[in-house]
N, C-alpha and C positions, 0 to 999 in steps of 0.2 A: 644771337641767335643773326641769322643774317636772310636776306631776302631768296626766297624760292629760284630766281631768277640770275642770281649770283653764281649757282653749282653750273659745272663743267667748261667754265670759263677759259680760254686758255690764255697766261699771261708771260709776256715776257719781260725779265726782271734783267734789268742792266745794272752792274755794281762797279762804282768806279771807287779812285780813289782817295775818299775823302775819310778821316779816321772815323767815321760814323756808318763806315761799312761793317763795322763789327755789330751791330746791330740788326742787318739784314738777315741770319736766321730767324729769328723769331718773326720777320714778316714774312718770308718763305713755309713757316711752319703755319701761319694762320692762313697763309692762302689755302693751303692745303687741307686744315681743318674746314674749310666753309666748301671742300669740294670742288678746287679746280685745281687744274695742272700748271705747272712752272717750269718754266726753261730759265738757265739763267745765263747770262756771258758778263764774266769776269775780268775786267781789263786786267794789264800786268801791275800795275800799282795798286788795284782793289784787293787782286792777288795776296798781295805784302801785308791785308789788315785783313781778310777773312781767309779762313781756310777753306779752297773748292770744297775737298773732300766733305767736310760740314754742309757746305750747299747743294752736293750731290747727294749727301745722305738724306738728308732731308728733302729734298726735291725727287729723288729715285731715279735723276736723270744725270747725265756729267753735266760739270759746267764750262760752257766753252770759254775759250781765251782767244787773248789776239793771235796767237799763232795758229789759231784752227784758221781764219781767213783766209791764208795760201795752201792749206795743208790739201791734199790728197786722196786724203783717208777715206773719203765719202765719193770719190768720183764726180758723177754729174751733179752729186745732189750738195750745191754751193751754201754753206751753212748762213749765212749772212740774208741770203735768199729765201730760205724754204725756213728758218727761223722767222724772219718778217712774217711770208705768207701765211705762217701757220698762229701766230699769234691776235687775239682778241684785241690786247690791247700791250702796249710797249711802256713799262715804267721804268726811269732811271732815277734809283736812289741809295746811296744819295750821287747828287749831280753836282761834281767838282767845277769851277767857273772854266774852265779849260774844255770842259764836255760841253758847258752852255756854248761856247765859243763854236766847238765842231759842229753841234748841231746847227748854229744859224750859220757858218759859214758852208755848212754840204761837205765836209772834210770827211770823206770816206777809205780813212787810213788805214782806221783800225775796225776790227769785227763790230765793235761796237758801232761804230760812225756811219759803215755802211749799213749796219740793221736799220739805222735811223733814217739816212738817205731813202731805205727802201721798203721803207713800211708803209703802208695804207690804211692801216688802224690807227686809233686814238693814240696819243703819244703825251705820259703824262711825266714831266720834271719835278724834281723833289730836291732843289737845291740846298746845298749845308755845304758853308765856307767860313773863313774868317770876316766876320760884321765891316772890316772898310773893304774888304774882296767884295763881297755881295753888294755893297753901297755905290764903288765906284761906274763910271756911266759907262764903260766900258761893258763890265756886266749887266747893266741895264740896259745900255743898246742890245745886247744879244737878247734879254727876254723879249724887250720890247718886238724883234723880229721873233721871233717864236712864237708869242702872243698872236701877231699878225696873221701868221700863217695858219691858226687854229689850235695850235698846241695850249695845253696846260702846262703854265711855271706855277706851282704853289710856294707863295712866301716861306721861307723860314720860319720857328718858333724863335723866340729871344729868350737869351738865361745866360749861363755860364759855358763858356766855350772851350774844348780841348786846349785851345792856344792859349789860356790864361785870360781872352777878354771876357767881357761882359757884353750882351748884343744880339742882336738879329744874326740869326746864322747857322740854328742848330738844325739837326733833321725832324722834322713833325712826330709825334708817336706813330704808333705801326695803326692804332685806333683812324687816325685822319689820313694815312695813308690808304690804309681800304675803304676808307666814306672818300675819299676822291677815287681811288680805282671804280668803284662802283656809278659813280658819278659819271665817268669817260663811259662805261660800257652801256650804260642805261641810253637805247635808242630813241626812246620813246620819250620827247621834248616838248609836250604839250601844253605846260606850264611858262614855257620860255616868255619873258618878258610881263610877266605877272608878279604880282606882291600878293604873299600868302600868310595872312596872320593866323595864327595857332597859340591857344592857352591850352595847358598841360598841365596834371600835377592835383594836390590837395592844395589848400590854403590852409592856413594857421590863425584861430581867430584865439585870440592871448585872453587867459582870465586875471591873472597877474604873471610877474617876472618869470615864471619857472611853469606855468600851466596854460594848456590849450585846448579848446577844441575844435577837431578836423576830423579825417577820414581817410580810409586805408588807400588809398589811391597811390600808386606808384609812378604815375606819369607816363608808363611805357607806350599807352596809345598814342598820346599827344607827340611824343618824340620821333614815335615811327613814321607820322604824319608827316611831320615837319623833315625828318628825312627823304623818304619817299619824291615828298613834293620839291627839293632841291635837288633831288639827281633826274627828276623830270623839268631840270629848268627855272623853278621860280624863285624867286626873293624872297625869304623867308623869315620873319618875325616871328621868334617863338618867345611867349609870357609862360614861365614857369612858376610852380607854385613850388615849394620843400620836396626836392625827390633828391634819389639817388643815382639818376641814368644821366649816361654820358651826352651832353650836348653834340649833335652831329656836326661835323666840320663846317664851315662856310654859312652856317645859319646864326645869325643876332638873334642874341637871347637875354633877354630883360627878367630876372627877378622879380616875382609878388609875393610879399610873404601873407599876405589877407586879403578877401574880397577886394575892401577898398582901393588895395595896391594895386589889384589885378584890374580893377575899372579904369582908375585912371591911367594906367596903359594902353589898355585897349583904346580907350577913346583918343587918345593921342596917334595912333595909329592908323585909326579906322579910315582917315577921309582920302588917304593915298592908297590903300589896300582895295585889293580887286575880291578877294577871296577872303572869308573870315570863321574858323573853324573851329568852334568854340569847344575844346573836349577836354576843358576842365573840370574837377570836379569841385566847384568853390560851395564854402558856406552859406546855407540860407539865412545864419543868422550870426550875429556878434553880442557880445559882451555888451548890455547896456551902461557898465559902470566898470572899469578897469581898475584893479587896485594895484597900485604902482609899488607897492611891497607884496611879498609873499603871504597868504593869505594860512593863517596857522590853523591846524587843529584845535577845536571847540568843545566843549564840552557836549552840543549837543549831538546825538545820531544822526544827523541829516541838515542838511545846507541847501538852501534855495537859490540861484542864480537866475537874473533878470536877464532875460534876452530882447532884442529889435533885429528887425528883417536887415539883412543888405542889400544893395541896390539888386535887382537882376538884369545883369551885364548883357544877357542877348536877348532880353525885351528892349534896352535903351539901345541898344546895334540897329534890334528890328525897326526901331521909329527913326532912327536916323539915316539908315541905309540907303544909299541911291538905288535906283531900277538896275543898274546895272552891274551892281554888288552883289555877291551871293555871301546866303549866311547859312550856315550848317552850325545845327545844334546836335549836342548827345544827351541821351536820355538814361539814364542806371535807374533802373527800376528793378521791384520786386514782386509786381503783379500788376495787372491790367496793361500789357505791354502797348497794344496798340490804341486802344484807348487813352493812354496819356502821352504818347507820341503825337498822336493829331492833335490833341488840344494844346499841346507846346508849340506845335507849327504855324496855329490860329492865333495864339497868344502872345507869341515874339514875331512873327511875320518870317519865320524861317522860310527859306527855298527848300529844304531837308533837313530831315533829323537821322541820327543811329542811334536807336534803341538798342539794349542791352540788358539781361536780367543778369544783375551782377549776384543772384542767390545762386548761380551753377558757379561750383568751384572749379571749372575747366575755363570758365570764361570772365569773371566776374575780376576785383579789384587784384591786382599785384601777378595774374597770370599772364603767361608768356603768350596764350591763346585768347583768341575772343571771338565772338557769333554775335552777330546785329544784323537788326532788320532797317530797310531803308525805306522812310516814307518821303513823300514829295507834297508840296504845295498843290494843292487842287490846279495852280494856274499854269502848271507844268505838265498836266497831264501822263501823270507816268502811274503804274503800278507799284506793289510794294516789290522789293527786291532783297535777298538775303545774302552776308556774304562769310564766312565761315574760316576757320584757320589760323595760324601763328599773326600776330597784328601787326607784321609787314604784310602777310596777303591783307586783311582785312583793311590796312591804311590803302594798299594798291587799288583795292575794289571801291571803295569810296571814293579815291581822287577820280578813278574813272566815271564815275557820274559825276563828279562836280566836273572836270574838262567837258562833258558833253555839253555842259548847259553853259560853258564859255561863250561871250560874243566871237564870232569866227572873224579871224584875222584878215 
């Protein structure tokens, strides 16, 4: 599920002559599925690796070729100008070393080169090539030039390459390309220069090597907040309990199995964090005496487990935080929502709290949607606000409130 603001975006895709061009139909399909329009410029070498008809069929538009640069087919509608003016973002994937050179030097001898030179919208390059070619100083100099001009150049992934090498040079996954495209399209950069620390998911408090106490948290809310914060310019650190969610591109993820793991990771990141958002569903208790071997079924019909409290991480952060740090809590409640939320604000020295009723089937654990009420500490002088919709939309609404509390730049 994609954020609502990504719909109806106009994406111009440049496909160059790297072997990874065969992956681009999947990319076009993903953008179309998200509600975007896609135009494709296919270089002559790219057309030898992926079918123009396949890209046209998926995009429902013609695939533009180098021969169209000087074509009189459209009269005064010069393709490289009309396409670059039309686009909200230009994505070059895969981007060969030669096309990096063309972009850095302003070479307009091909349709893609001319479109890159004419484009005033963000340009995102996804280099894919042999690892030695990527590491070559000439390639890295071209990357530096493009970065200095304000373009985005996303490092390739590492792994087996088509040429038989093993190393850095693979085209990133479709999910990463989508993430980086959304980031380029996100005009609101109100978290630029800020470090945002986010916790997400459940914790597992083990009884023995094969059993644990946990909860149904999926981590979807925290992961949506992490992605949206990065799209809005933040440096994001995500401390995640066990979850099946895919980490957003560009987010530094630290795994935390238990509440004690999560506490240690949070305290290590706290000193230089500007915003701390505690969206994880952390276990309040852990087993007092862990069994290092599997507990066997006994003859008794019942078994008693002795539990002890885990540290209250939000409260500890509340005690340690500086006045310029913003601490956001989450309250998953089944009753007395407002009363419990306001009490937690005071007890934990929170700046605001997002409270939700997890007993509701459409906004509880593991749902793609959420409905929250946002309460503020009295010192901020604000009334309660509500947000509902997809977890992407709720994440955006919550970050709007946090952004309004950041110190002026």
